[in-house]
ZAMIGU-622093 format. One line per field, with one value per residue (C-alpha): residue number from 1; x, y, z. Coordinates in pm, whole numbers. Example, Ala and Ser with C-alpha at 12.3 -4.5 7.8 and 13.67 -1.06 7.14 Angstrom:
// ZAMIGU-622093
palum [1	2]
px [1230	1367]
py [-450	-106]
pz [780	714]
END
This chain:
// ZAMIGU-622093
palum [1	2	3	4	5	6	7	8	9	10	11	12	13	14	15	16	17	18	19	20	21	22	23	24	25	26	27	28	29	30	31	32	33	34	35	36	37	38	39	40	41	42	43	44	45	46	47	48	49	50	51	52	53	54	55	56	57	58	59	60	61	62	63	64	65	66	67	68	69	70	71	72	73	74	75	76	77	78	79	80	81	82	83	84	85	86	87	88	89	90	91	92	93	94	95	96	97	98	99	100	101	102	103	104	105	106	107	108	109	110	111	112	113	114	115	116	117	118	119	120	121	122	123	124	125	126	127	128	129	130	131	132	133	134	135	136	137	138	139	140	141	142	143	144	145	146	147	148	149	150	151	152	153	154	155	156	157	158	159	160	161	162	163	164	165	166	167	168	169	170	171	172	173	174	175	176	177	178	179	180	181	182	183	184	185	186	187	188	189	190	191	192	193	194	195	196	197	198	199	200	201	202	203	204	205	206	207	208	209	210	211	212	213	214	215	216	217	218	219	220	221	222	223	224	225	226	227	228	229	230	231	232	233	234	235	236	237	238	239	240	241	242	243	244	245	246	247	248	249	250	251	252	253	254	255	256	257	258	259	260	261	262	263	264	265	266	267	268	269	270	271	272	273	274	275	276	277	278	279	280	281	282	283	284	285	286	287	288	289	290	291	292	293	294	295	296	297	298	299	300	301	302	303	304	305	306	307	308	309	310	311	312	313	314	315	316	317	318	319	320	321	322	323	324	325	326	327	328	329	330	331	332	333	334	335	336	337	338	339	340	341	342	343	344	345	346	347	348	349	350	351	352	353	354	355	356	357	358	359	360	361	362	363	364	365	366	367	368	369	370	371	372	373	374	375	376	377	378	379	380	381	382	383	384	385	386	387	388	389	390	391	392	393	394	395	396	397	398	399	400	401	402	403	404	405	406	407	408	409	410	411	412	413	414	415	416	417	418	419	420	421	422	423	424	425	426	427	428	429	430	431	432	433	434	435	436	437	438	439	440	441	442	443	444	445	446	447	448	449	450	451	452	453	454	455	456	457	458	459	460	461	462	463	464	465	466	467	468	469	470	471	472	473	474	475	476	477	478	479	480	481	482	483	484	485	486	487	488	489	490	491	492	493	494	495	496	497	498	499	500	501	502	503	504	505	506	507	508	509	510	511	512	513	514	515	516	517	518	519	520	521	522	523	524	525	526	527	528	529	530	531	532	533	534	535	536	537	538	539	540	541	542	543	544	545	546	547	548	549	550	551	552	553	554	555	556	557	558	559	560	561	562	563	564	565	566	567	568	569	570	571	572	573	574	575	576	577	578	579	580	581	582	583	584	585	586	587	588	589	590	591	592	593	594	595	596	597	598	599	600	601	602	603	604	605	606	607	608	609	610	611	612	613	614	615	616	617	618	619	620	621	622	623	624	625	626	627	628	629	630	631	632	633	634	635	636	637	638	639	640	641	642	643	644	645	646	647	648	649	650	651	652	653	654	655	656	657	658	659	660	661	662	663	664	665	666	667	668	669	670	671	672	673	674	675	676	677	678	679	680	681	682	683	684	685	686	687	688	689	690	691	692	693	694	695	696	697	698	699	700	701	702	703	704	705	706	707	708	709	710	711	712	713	714	715	716	717	718	719	720	721	722	723	724	725	726	727	728	729	730	731	732	733	734	735	736	737	738	739	740	741	742	743	744	745	746	747	748	749	750	751	752	753	754	755	756	757	758	759	760	761	762	763	764	765	766	767	768	769	770	771	772	773	774	775	776	777	778	779	780	781	782	783	784	785	786	787	788	789	790	791	792	793	794	795	796	797	798	799	800	801	802	803	804	805	806	807	808	809	810	811	812	813	814	815	816	817	818	819	820	821	822	823	824	825	826	827	828	829	830	831	832	833	834	835	836	837	838	839	840	841	842	843	844	845	846	847	848	849	850	851	852	853]
px [-2736	-2831	-2617	-2322	-2359	-2375	-2067	-1837	-1936	-1864	-1556	-1451	-1579	-1350	-1067	-1102	-1129	-774	-615	-741	-631	-253	-267	-336	-78	-371	-388	-561	-849	-849	-1115	-904	-578	-728	-987	-1324	-1481	-1411	-1615	-1662	-1401	-1149	-805	-518	-234	11	-234	-288	91	116	-176	41	366	193	55	384	560	291	307	671	641	356	405	674	675	881	938	934	975	849	543	641	542	766	518	611	521	503	404	282	358	151	236	250	486	681	691	779	1145	1160	995	1308	1334	927	1009	1287	1095	811	1069	1197	823	819	1168	1304	1547	1743	1737	1453	1153	1337	1083	715	563	263	45	82	-211	-114	-398	-355	-551	-666	-508	-716	-668	-1058	-1171	-1060	-1255	-1028	-733	-1005	-1084	-720	-658	-996	-832	-473	-620	-844	-550	-317	-586	-471	-815	-916	-877	-997	-719	-450	-567	-557	-205	-75	-29	-85	138	-65	109	-69	-33	-201	-205	-112	-152	-75	-71	-374	-557	-418	-568	-902	-892	-782	-1014	-1328	-1196	-1218	-1586	-1765	-2009	-1925	-2045	-2106	-2408	-2591	-2799	-2657	-2658	-2418	-2070	-1885	-2026	-1870	-1492	-1322	-1055	-843	-1032	-825	-819	-481	-149	82	125	-238	-163	-421	-208	-461	-341	37	100	217	380	514	555	523	746	496	438	805	903	600	615	991	873	597	738	1024	736	487	203	-65	-367	-361	-665	-718	-978	-1172	-1485	-1739	-2030	-2213	-2558	-2374	-2361	-2061	-1890	-1686	-1553	-1606	-1540	-1718	-1612	-1388	-1131	-808	-726	-411	-618	-620	-936	-791	-764	-1097	-1219	-1026	-1222	-1542	-1420	-1336	-1631	-1823	-1671	-1763	-2084	-2107	-2019	-2232	-2558	-2537	-2506	-2787	-2551	-2640	-2362	-2303	-2061	-2006	-2039	-1874	-1505	-1321	-998	-840	-645	-287	-238	-484	-470	-625	-496	-133	-102	-309	-51	202	34	-186	-569	-613	-948	-1108	-1328	-1560	-1765	-2034	-1918	-1620	-1536	-1887	-2013	-1818	-1908	-2297	-2468	-2858	-2896	-3208	-3370	-3412	-3140	-2828	-2503	-2242	-1879	-1888	-2113	-1853	-1563	-1786	-1789	-1420	-1307	-1544	-1422	-1082	-1121	-1307	-1026	-741	-942	-1029	-615	-551	-836	-748	-346	-238	-409	-321	54	11	-143	117	387	210	157	526	614	369	516	879	797	502	426	111	47	114	467	733	1024	1019	1316	1384	1588	1903	1870	2046	1848	1649	1921	1760	1415	1565	1762	1446	1249	1502	1542	1143	1210	1460	1215	961	1192	1171	1454	1589	1938	2065	2108	2332	2451	2346	2038	1772	1428	1033	869	535	663	503	540	333	143	318	518	845	1244	1442	1812	1925	2216	2447	2316	1951	1739	1593	1309	1206	882	1036	1071	905	721	631	260	330	564	275	38	250	382	115	49	-370	-485	-794	-1131	-1343	-1621	-1592	-1751	-1446	-1333	-1020	-760	-767	-444	-92	174	516	663	449	501	834	890	1117	1115	1026	923	745	850	632	958	1199	1526	1852	1921	2274	2291	2579	2530	2781	3008	2925	3101	3332	3212	3458	3671	3648	3981	3942	4038	3848	3618	3434	3115	2959	2674	2416	2160	1774	1603	1465	1393	1743	1803	1543	1687	2022	1893	1715	2046	2235	1955	1960	2370	2299	2489	2342	2223	2139	1931	1980	1595	1745	1957	2328	2684	3003	3318	3213	2869	2519	2303	1927	1674	1666	2023	2142	2450	2650	2922	3169	3011	2756	2894	3223	3109	3133	3509	3697	3392	3173	3375	3368	2985	2873	3095	2986	2655	2655	2810	2550	2254	2413	2465	2693	2862	3064	3262	3392	3641	3448	3105	3141	2925	2985	2605	2289	2332	2622	2580	2552	2250	1909	1813	1998	1795	1899	1654	1555	1473	1134	922	677	301	82	-283	-441	-763	-1131	-1215	-902	-843	-642	-494	-422	-266	-61	75	211	344	488	677	852	966	1005	1128	1302	1386	1288	1088	732	491	144	-132	-489	-822	-925	-689	-576	-762	-555	-196	18	87	362	584	555	672	476	138	-8	-357	-411	-765	-1023	-1364	-1298	-1616	-1609	-1229	-1203	-1486	-1473	-1296	-1021	-979	-937	-619	-457	-539	-371	-75	-17	-41	205	478	348	329	-42	-56	-378	-435	-694	-1040	-860	-803	-1162	-1286	-1037	-1205	-1447	-1342	-1206	-870	-787	-810	-890	-1237	-1421	-1493	-1831	-1994	-1983	-2320	-2334	-2320	-2692	-2551	-2435	-2790	-2963	-2732	-2809	-3150	-3179	-2934	-3114	-3289	-3636	-3575	-3230	-3323	-3538	-3328	-3300	-3301	-3084	-2802	-2792	-2423	-2322	-2464	-2285	-1992	-2026	-1907	-1622	-1238	-1125	-754	-624	-313	-320	-27	8	176	406	562	922	1045	862	984	716	811	1189	1373	1078	1075	781	541	437	202	-50	-253	-612	-879	-1086	-1374	-1338	-1152	-1070	-1024	-683	-589	-636	-408	-151	91	-89	203	41	-250	-457	-490	-708	-610	-409	-568	-308	-482	-729	-1091	-1263	-1643	-1790	-1921	-1597	-1340	-1449	-1444	-1057	-920	-830	-823	-578	-400	-99	-86	26	-73	65	-126	22	372	281	199	-85	12	-292	-242	-548	-367	-219	132	204	-76	-44	296	390	364	718	764	533	743	1005	689	567	932	942	594	744	1109	1136	790	813	1180]
py [-3870	-3934	-3623	-3764	-4121	-3995	-3779	-4045	-4296	-4041	-3974	-4368	-4398	-4094	-4282	-4622	-4406	-4234	-4569	-4741	-4443	-4445	-4813	-4789	-4468	-4266	-3858	-3813	-3554	-3281	-3490	-3784	-3609	-3434	-3686	-3455	-3285	-2937	-2741	-2986	-2772	-2486	-2617	-2523	-2329	-2628	-2892	-2669	-2658	-3044	-3127	-2869	-3047	-3388	-3295	-3146	-3484	-3698	-3474	-3344	-3290	-3075	-2875	-2727	-2554	-2251	-2095	-1693	-1633	-1611	-1395	-1214	-1516	-1751	-1921	-2006	-1831	-2039	-2053	-2342	-2332	-2562	-2634	-2872	-3167	-2975	-2636	-2710	-2785	-2451	-2208	-1982	-1928	-1844	-1616	-1433	-1427	-1253	-1014	-965	-893	-609	-457	-526	-755	-780	-1044	-1207	-1431	-1804	-2061	-2091	-1880	-1955	-1682	-1655	-1590	-1564	-1597	-1494	-1621	-1521	-1189	-1123	-1411	-1431	-1436	-1816	-1970	-1910	-2106	-2395	-2343	-2363	-2704	-2820	-2572	-2746	-3107	-3021	-2865	-3205	-3454	-3713	-3716	-3387	-3316	-2970	-2876	-3053	-2843	-2540	-2593	-2646	-2241	-2125	-2151	-2100	-1922	-1997	-1843	-2050	-1852	-1472	-1384	-1718	-1503	-1360	-1669	-1878	-1620	-1642	-2061	-2111	-1884	-2024	-2370	-2302	-2096	-2335	-2581	-2935	-2885	-2513	-2301	-2158	-1913	-1551	-1489	-1771	-1707	-1829	-1553	-1274	-1259	-1071	-807	-752	-1028	-1231	-980	-801	-940	-996	-600	-568	-406	-473	-652	-594	-211	-251	-404	-42	51	-307	-172	-535	-842	-1026	-765	-712	-1098	-1172	-850	-938	-1263	-1108	-812	-1097	-1236	-1006	-1215	-1123	-1196	-1152	-1220	-1147	-1372	-1223	-1196	-980	-923	-1256	-1137	-1055	-1296	-1285	-1036	-1046	-827	-564	-356	-25	320	514	373	536	704	504	187	104	22	-332	-399	-267	-485	-793	-779	-785	-1099	-1284	-1176	-1358	-1668	-1619	-1522	-1889	-2114	-1896	-1905	-2240	-2334	-2055	-1868	-1518	-1254	-885	-693	-328	-190	-112	-254	22	40	349	340	177	-19	-324	-647	-547	-213	-285	-558	-357	-66	-311	-467	-716	-773	-746	-853	-892	-1165	-1159	-1422	-1351	-1477	-1364	-1387	-1371	-1648	-1961	-2306	-2219	-1901	-1840	-1527	-1271	-1447	-1773	-1935	-2097	-2016	-2296	-2310	-2558	-2327	-2033	-2301	-2375	-2044	-1978	-2251	-2170	-1821	-1956	-2205	-1949	-1741	-1999	-2091	-1728	-1696	-2029	-1985	-1589	-1641	-1542	-1162	-1143	-1186	-967	-697	-709	-654	-370	-212	-230	-113	194	252	283	480	670	686	840	1172	1537	1494	1332	1382	1394	1566	1482	1749	1672	1914	1952	1808	1604	1303	1066	1108	1091	778	610	711	586	237	240	269	-19	-211	-127	-182	158	324	649	839	1191	1509	1471	1860	2140	2357	2558	2396	2450	2227	2188	2260	2003	2224	2513	2411	2659	2622	2764	2764	2494	2477	2121	1993	1684	1508	1545	1231	1211	942	955	831	638	326	-18	115	439	386	306	561	810	674	727	1072	1220	1557	1537	1187	1258	1129	1036	965	1074	785	561	281	415	731	976	1067	959	1117	1000	1348	1444	1081	1095	1480	1501	1859	1714	1919	1738	1863	1792	1758	1474	1521	1324	1089	998	635	653	824	1133	1109	1286	1545	1332	1396	1585	1331	1389	1528	1574	1241	1304	1618	1800	1708	1519	1735	1541	1765	1663	1613	1276	923	802	1069	943	597	708	931	569	324	589	574	204	256	408	746	1063	1318	1663	1862	2217	2407	2693	2720	2794	2815	2627	2585	2756	2566	2656	2405	2397	2346	1973	1906	1639	1729	1417	1582	1393	1558	1353	1041	993	647	526	640	556	348	680	778	428	378	693	661	332	400	685	502	237	489	705	1009	1291	1345	1647	1727	2022	2086	2358	2421	2757	2868	3169	3224	3089	2926	2780	2368	2452	2670	2598	2622	2285	2035	1662	1380	1142	806	712	428	412	240	174	117	-192	-370	-360	8	111	56	-254	-69	236	53	-190	99	265	-105	-167	184	128	-258	-272	76	251	-60	102	-87	-31	-165	-274	-226	-378	-212	-502	-401	-91	60	-141	-33	200	462	612	305	490	811	821	672	651	625	529	589	457	486	551	588	292	253	579	613	896	731	616	933	1076	872	917	1322	1270	1095	1365	1618	1464	1447	1223	1265	1184	1129	1142	1048	1136	1029	992	1331	1414	1208	1452	1770	1930	1729	1914	1979	1916	2225	2107	2192	2095	2342	2457	2540	2873	3065	3280	3655	3826	3968	3646	3518	3786	3735	3361	3423	3593	3371	3064	2803	2727	2376	2327	2137	1873	1563	1236	908	731	1006	990	797	1072	1343	1193	1292	1648	1611	1377	1432	1104	1098	1419	1569	1949	2178	2201	2527	2453	2624	2516	2659	2394	2073	1893	2024	2002	1897	2038	2379	2572	2335	1964	1749	1564	1313	1419	1154	1268	1571	1602	1956	2135	2513	2668	2591	2900	2782	2554	2576	2539	2367	2265	2450	2446	2800	2903	2739	2492	2222	2034	1777	1473	1451	1670	1740	2065	2114	2027	2240	2521	2303	2189	2559	2764	2448	2271	1943	1922	2078	2042	2181	2188	2005	2020	1908	1696	1733	1622	1589	1644	1459	1522	1356	1013	1076	680	601	242	306	470	844	826	1205	1178	973	1191	1406	1119	1085	1426	1374	1059	1159	1590	1739	1789	1705]
pz [1454	1095	940	1134	1005	658	698	828	572	292	455	468	109	42	219	40	-298	-253	-152	-480	-672	-484	-568	-949	-975	-1034	-998	-673	-649	-367	-215	-211	-110	186	309	280	-5	-107	75	377	578	512	466	611	431	465	384	42	-38	41	-211	-448	-404	-474	-801	-876	-768	-984	-1324	-1339	-1718	-1696	-1346	-1183	-809	-735	-412	-388	-65	279	477	779	991	796	587	236	-91	-396	-752	-962	-1345	-1528	-1913	-2193	-2193	-2461	-2313	-1944	-2006	-2148	-1917	-1875	-2263	-2292	-1977	-2165	-2487	-2338	-2208	-2522	-2704	-2398	-2524	-2178	-2287	-2577	-2870	-3078	-2969	-3024	-3087	-3054	-2795	-2601	-2423	-2056	-1770	-1414	-1164	-808	-531	-163	-129	114	403	494	128	154	-99	-380	-204	-193	-545	-702	-594	-811	-1084	-1063	-1051	-1369	-1549	-1452	-1502	-1788	-1901	-1928	-2284	-2302	-2038	-2260	-2557	-2360	-2248	-2583	-2625	-2308	-1986	-1660	-1367	-1028	-691	-463	-150	-214	175	416	734	667	564	870	1107	955	902	1252	1423	1194	1311	1710	1646	1387	1465	1305	913	965	1117	837	1062	1018	1400	1490	1623	1351	1121	1336	1278	1569	1530	1336	1072	829	548	608	635	957	967	912	531	250	22	-283	-241	-253	-584	-700	-391	-277	110	265	203	8	-220	-300	-329	-560	-766	-832	-1026	-1188	-1330	-1473	-1642	-1761	-1867	-2101	-1848	-1502	-1266	-890	-703	-441	-224	-116	86	192	6	-332	-610	-846	-1021	-1336	-1598	-1788	-1501	-1386	-1465	-1455	-1663	-1664	-1994	-1994	-2074	-2421	-2641	-2682	-2319	-2262	-2541	-2421	-2073	-2274	-2435	-2116	-1991	-2254	-2171	-1824	-1896	-2122	-1795	-1561	-1794	-1855	-1469	-1418	-1158	-1093	-1169	-1232	-1478	-1507	-1144	-826	-900	-1104	-1323	-1207	-862	-983	-705	-732	-899	-1188	-1284	-1174	-1464	-1670	-1678	-1743	-2072	-1912	-1949	-1554	-1409	-1065	-983	-674	-492	-261	79	240	606	691	502	676	561	509	525	512	289	314	76	221	15	161	10	70	65	-195	-431	-367	-481	-796	-903	-873	-1019	-1337	-1363	-1348	-1643	-1853	-1785	-1935	-2200	-2314	-2304	-2490	-2765	-2790	-2781	-3116	-3083	-2697	-2812	-3096	-2893	-2635	-2852	-3006	-2650	-2580	-2942	-2849	-2490	-2699	-2989	-2910	-2582	-2424	-2244	-2272	-2112	-2228	-1973	-1591	-1389	-1033	-919	-670	-464	-123	145	-20	-131	91	-72	-421	-315	-217	-513	-783	-554	-616	-973	-1008	-835	-1098	-1385	-1507	-1677	-1590	-1631	-1568	-1728	-2031	-2005	-1782	-1994	-1913	-2006	-1972	-1725	-1498	-1141	-924	-632	-738	-1042	-1268	-1626	-1578	-1693	-1483	-1523	-1549	-1363	-1406	-1102	-1175	-1256	-1576	-1665	-2062	-2165	-2436	-2264	-2242	-1877	-2025	-1936	-1592	-1576	-1687	-1429	-1131	-1237	-1398	-1182	-1246	-1303	-1559	-1384	-1639	-1361	-993	-890	-772	-571	-406	-374	-687	-683	-579	-789	-665	-662	-383	-235	-178	-151	-447	-660	-998	-1348	-1617	-1979	-2280	-2504	-2498	-2387	-2409	-2124	-1997	-1858	-1636	-1315	-1274	-1001	-714	-516	-281	114	293	552	888	972	1339	1500	1879	1754	1993	1833	1535	1313	1109	921	991	602	580	677	716	916	1150	1131	1206	1523	1639	1572	1809	2068	2085	2100	2399	2221	2385	2153	2093	1822	1743	1746	1567	1239	1328	1155	1233	1024	704	703	761	942	960	1280	1356	1321	1530	1779	1927	2175	2357	2679	2806	2628	2832	2938	2554	2543	2190	2133	2062	1749	1618	1675	1514	1204	1159	1165	982	685	754	671	398	678	574	871	982	1272	1486	1732	1899	2087	1966	1644	1425	1405	1578	1930	2084	2191	2540	2486	2600	2224	2191	2338	2463	2296	2548	2415	2446	2561	2294	2337	2067	2088	1921	1972	1895	1829	1677	1291	1207	901	1085	1396	1112	936	1266	1389	1050	1063	1379	1342	971	863	1161	1384	1688	2014	2020	2278	2178	2410	2375	2424	2630	2923	2809	3129	3375	3196	3440	3167	3363	3210	2874	2734	2436	2368	1992	1897	1562	1373	1517	1734	2051	2248	2415	2429	2611	2844	3074	3339	3103	2898	3249	3330	3011	3036	3385	3261	2967	3237	3419	3116	2852	2500	2350	1956	1806	1426	1214	1375	1703	1695	1587	1914	2127	1996	2221	2495	2819	2836	2470	2272	1926	1770	1453	1234	1223	890	785	752	392	460	436	76	-42	38	-139	-436	-436	-392	-722	-913	-788	-1034	-871	-965	-896	-568	-736	-674	-853	-670	-927	-853	-465	-483	-705	-488	-202	-363	-289	59	-19	-69	-247	-167	-275	-265	-76	7	381	508	749	1050	1002	1328	1514	1599	1445	1092	1111	805	601	464	418	290	270	25	238	101	248	253	550	541	912	931	1255	1342	1414	1768	1983	2273	2066	1788	1456	1278	962	790	503	347	72	-271	-108	-308	-544	-751	-694	-656	-422	-380	-448	-95	38	-102	126	423	339	404	681	838	1088	982	1197	1549	1908	2250	2593	2833	3209	3176	2858	2501	2258	1917	1647	1331	1117	802	830	718	725	486	343	406	67	145	169	254	550	740	875	1007	1195	1349	1458	1640	1815	1883	1854	1994	2353	2431]
END
């Protein structure tokens, strides 16, 4: 009762103070505006934006708000600009000056140029403290009585993104408000400390936005990075949370550092760390540095800005979605939301202060960074050539569109000639004949560091203990034949005119034909299906009218589509134009080689009803990647089922069931798995991805088996004994983390050998480059189709532990089996990983739409 009375009196006092502040024309603090002290409860996204708008209205000569987009759920995304009264009116000039310093815009810097610092809050939705802290940071910067802030803003422009991930944050905040006791229960066993699936960390489609900076697969990322790349700040800081037992983390970062990070960037990380240490030591707050959070993978909020010339940093506060308003730690201390806010406020202020007091150095080194990029780019390779080959035009177009979003300059081969280059496909240096349509990327450009990081065939890892995947080269990710050249090539900027596509001369052809090579072809197919156009597909290569067509070619015959009448031609041609499909037509069903269109080798493609499993036990990220693929990438309907009621679902209503990676022991108990198996036997198609495939391995009726560790031959054992160092097995406890890496594969690229005659591999050649992230390996199917396998020496690039390389050979990656009248598709590799592995998307489409037809 006493506590309740105290809280009510405190609230009444704040309301009275707020009324007085309004009456006197004073700037209201967050507590005065919200009606509760920061840390008293979590603030909804809309109220945070209300306070941002209020501050901008109260200080229009020092703060500006810019909406830059909205989330998938329609919540606004905004930026707050804070500057001195002299600099705020000239923000556009300052922005253009910044781009001039980087060589990305012509002309000379005009007027005095302040340093620019960009602070991002709440990219992980349930790391909700930072968006509470940002309100205090904004107030401190705008408080007319704060002389220190006024001084900082004389030579600094501050850009704040108050909530990077509103959908995830709101998911967490609304749940917590429902689950928490009034004022919070610090007991670690209270319900409010156990966030339900999928948690607030990801965005609407359950993507981790902090791993999407470089790839920009998500709506929020694309909109934010468009503005970011139009500014290119000198400093960027990203505010996070980690486990509730942890203290606070700030720079300097941990190893490994990517080799492209300059000595100056490393040094200034230490400088900002010194400013933070001063603030934290003054308050006797615990912290740590140089551990856990490295600077290697290019798609974080610290690394991506770093590879764009900024000083990029991660700040981590202990707490996250588990801590709530109050959390009793193992040492008996209670961590409060108020304390967490104070730490992030202090780190924000220290970052702004360091930027302001070192502004001249920052601007000087920023200019030097981009001058070096333009005139003396780093790295072994100086030019990258993307081949414009038949069958990969869609992939090449997707990659050049990606380069456009990044502000990476490219041109075309100036003339046909022969050069030597590193062939990404086979790892050899060989002669390559350039053609006018080939895309050429020169390293002599402002964004050359980013080009190097994204294109280098083998990223050099100075330490194997890294936080994320270790390979990501875009030629593999996009499935584009690429060569890396050590010499500089002349580049033509205008794109040469492509050969004109042959016009369809037949008014009402016997059939339309469309080759099957990339994601655009899949989008075309799904659009045709939803327009009720009946489509067939060739299982074998054929030739007609002097043209060769490969397996997977779509055949749209007039027969079967009679009900559409004249609408058939208009629909097919219009959709082909919309998706950029090179459509041809024929007046006959007879082919000069291969199977005629009435053959059993030409299959009718039924429009499948697809179900996707979600919920407890299913990886939220794995589910989100598939969900996003259907809804946002190919615009095809998918029915999401939840594990809580899955056992009662009448599966006969669906043709395809997708199991994303996850833990299925409880989800698919013996009875439920039996129902799934009966459904497959009756004609259904089950697609099991990564650990879902591992769950099925060894189960009755499923032919997949995990690989067993092969024993050394007796001869090898003798040889090993002779050569063995008697002290070799004496282990050091401090090296335990590094020893564990012997059994790891950290997002490495492998060449997968394909059976290109199987529908699962249609549209590909003999190989596919996969991003392997799991050491779970499977034996070849004895009764089934081994469509994609790892043979010996299929490793391409990335870190692989010493004990893992032998496991990742002679292993199944992609396979299918017949089960009764249905099909099981095993995808040991996830071709939709984080949405950026573009070359795998057609493969997944094959699994859904082609296999078993």
